[in-house]
C-alpha positions as CSV (number, residue, x, y, z in Angstrom):
1,M,103.2,1.8,50.0
2,K,100.6,-1.2,49.1
3,R,101.8,-4.3,49.0
4,I,99.6,-8.3,47.9
5,N,101.7,-11.7,49.2
6,A,102.5,-13.3,45.3
7,S,99.3,-16.3,46.6
8,E,97.0,-13.5,45.8
9,L,98.7,-13.1,41.8
10,D,96.0,-16.0,40.4
11,S,93.2,-13.6,42.2
12,L,93.8,-10.8,39.9
13,D,91.7,-9.9,36.8
14,L,94.1,-8.8,34.6
15,G,92.1,-7.2,32.7
16,K,91.4,-4.4,35.1
17,V,95.1,-4.2,36.2
18,L,98.1,-3.8,34.7
19,L,101.4,-7.0,35.6
20,L,104.3,-4.8,35.5
21,D,107.0,-7.7,35.6
22,I,110.6,-6.2,35.9
23,R,113.1,-8.9,35.6
24,S,114.5,-9.3,32.3
25,R,113.6,-10.0,29.1
26,K,115.6,-14.0,29.1
27,E,113.3,-14.1,32.8
28,Y,110.1,-12.9,31.7
29,E,110.4,-15.5,27.7
30,S,111.1,-18.5,30.1
31,D,108.7,-18.2,32.3
32,S,106.1,-15.3,33.0
33,I,102.3,-15.1,33.9
34,R,100.1,-15.2,30.7
35,G,98.6,-11.3,30.0
36,S,102.0,-9.4,32.5
37,V,103.9,-6.9,30.1
38,N,107.7,-6.6,30.7
39,V,109.6,-4.1,31.4
40,P,112.9,-5.2,32.0
41,F,114.4,-2.8,35.7
42,D,117.1,-1.9,33.4
43,E,114.9,0.3,30.8
44,I,112.2,1.4,33.6
45,S,113.3,5.1,33.1
46,S,112.4,4.8,29.6
47,G,109.7,2.0,29.4
48,L,107.1,4.0,32.3
49,S,105.6,6.8,30.2
50,K,104.1,3.8,28.1
51,L,102.2,2.5,31.4
52,P,98.8,3.1,31.9
53,K,97.7,5.3,35.0
54,D,93.9,4.9,34.8
55,K,93.9,1.0,36.4
56,P,96.1,-0.3,39.7
57,V,99.9,-1.7,38.7
58,Y,101.2,-4.3,40.1
59,V,105.2,-4.8,40.1
60,L,106.8,-8.2,40.3
61,C,109.8,-9.1,40.0
62,R,112.5,-12.2,41.1
63,T,112.0,-12.0,45.0
64,G,110.2,-8.7,45.3
65,D,113.0,-6.7,46.4
66,L,113.5,-4.2,42.4
67,S,109.8,-4.1,42.4
68,E,109.4,-2.5,45.6
69,E,111.7,0.8,44.7
70,V,109.5,0.9,41.4
71,A,106.4,0.9,43.1
72,E,107.9,3.6,45.7
73,I,108.5,5.3,41.7
74,L,105.8,4.7,40.5
75,E,103.6,5.7,43.5
76,D,105.8,9.4,43.1
77,R,104.6,9.6,40.0
78,G,100.5,9.1,40.9
79,Y,100.3,5.5,39.8
80,D,97.6,3.0,41.5
81,V,100.7,1.0,42.6
82,Y,100.9,-2.4,44.6
83,N,104.6,-4.5,45.5
84,I,103.8,-8.0,44.8
85,D,106.3,-9.2,48.4
86,G,108.6,-12.1,47.4
87,G,108.1,-11.7,43.6
88,H,108.0,-14.8,41.3
89,A,110.0,-16.6,43.2
90,A,107.4,-16.8,45.5
91,Y,104.3,-17.0,43.2
92,I,106.2,-20.2,42.1
93,V,106.5,-21.5,46.0
94,S,102.8,-20.6,46.5
95,L,101.6,-22.6,42.6
96,V,103.9,-25.8,44.1
97,S,102.6,-25.8,47.5
98,S,98.6,-25.4,46.0
99,K,99.2,-28.7,44.3
100,L,100.3,-30.4,47.3
């Protein structure tokens, strides 16, 4: 499975890739990355059919564990998929670190 570090998220062109946030709706609504799409983990089985196969999918969860599971499922279904190591928590840490 392909992976990227959460600190690399800002370099993605969200016009060319899909950033899939699988955190709960509440988490997503309180703090999400602009341009991401929310399909909560507990809805993933019904939400997969809505995902385009014509661009890479980057999967994000809170810590990187559940997104790894979803990335494996997507990979098995023929998607070009990347897991975001460390998830949203690591992304927030990278944002704070870059401002220090």
